N, C-alpha and C positions, 0 to 999 in steps of 0.2 A: 302263748307258743313262737319263738321266732325261728323257721331253720338258714343254714347260710349254706351255699354251694359253693366251692371251692374250686377255682379252674384253673390254666398257665404250666403248671411246673412240669419238668423233664431234664433230659440231660443235652448235656452245653459244655461248650471247650469255653477252658479261662479266656477271658476276655469277651465273653459272649455275651447274649443278652436272654431277658426272658418278661413275659410281662403276667401277674397274678391275676386274678379277677376272686371276685368273691361278694354273691347276689344274700342280698336277704329277702326273706316271701314268708307272709305267715300273718301273727299279730302282729304289726310294725307299726307301734305309738311311739314316739319321743323317744327319738332313738338319739344315742349320742356320742358318743367318741367311740372314733372305728380303730384297730389297730391290727398291725399284723405278730406274729412272735416265731420263733420258728426252735426249733429241738435235734439237735443232730447227735451222732448215735453215742451213748455212755453218759452224755450230759444232759443239764437241765434245761426246762425250756427255760427258751432268750426275750425280750421283748426286742423288737425292729424297727417299728419305727408303729405311730400313733396319728391323727387328726382328730380334730375338734368339729363341729356341726358348721363353726366358721372356716373354718381351714387352716385351723395354726398347725401346722405339723412338726414332727418331735423324732429324732430319728438316734440309734443306736448308735457308735462314735463307728465301730470301724465301719459303717455305710455308710457314712456320710456324705454329697457326693456324689455316690452311688447309684443310692438308692431315692426313688420317688414315690412318696405314694398321693392321691388323689382322689375324693369321693364325691357320688354326683347325689345327688338328695333326691331328688328327681324320683334315680334310677334305686336309690336306697343299693347306691353301690361302692364298693372302695376296691383299688387298683394296687400294685405294688409294681412300679417299671424298677428294672435291676439292672442294672448296665454294671460294665467290666466285672463283672463274677472272676472272683473265687474259689478256688477247693475247699477253700476254710468257710466258706458258705455253704456250703450241701449242706444241707437236713430239708425234716420236714416242715414245711410252712403252713403255721395258722392262722384264719380271720378270727379277731376275737370282736366280738358286735355290742355294745354297755348299750343299754336302754333306762328308763326314770319312768318313779312313778309306780309301784316302787324299785328303785337299780339292781338289779340282774342284768353280765355278763355270759354272752352267747357262743360258742366257739366250734368253726368250720372239723369239717373229719381230717383235716391237714393236706396237701401235696406235697410229692414228691419235687424236689430240685438239689438235681445232683452236677457237679460239675466238676470236669476229668483235666488234671496239668497235659 
């Protein structure tokens, strides 16, 4: 079992910044990709960013240039630095961690991000 603890959400004005963090603990072996998703009220959960073990990252088009995903393999953490936030970024943000052998995905409990206009 892998437990994920998220932190860093909150309320910020348009143009502001927030940093989300996710720490994995428990039976951590063979961690794979780490990612952030979000779900706005009334909408489906959507992919935001992912990062491989070697540091290759991919982003949702609308957050490119504003969000940066980073991971620390020694600490089993993944962060999402969010700059120039917009009201449409308002959502509950979830951390997702994949493991190998056998493959499985773990989700965090979610952290609320609210951007006021």
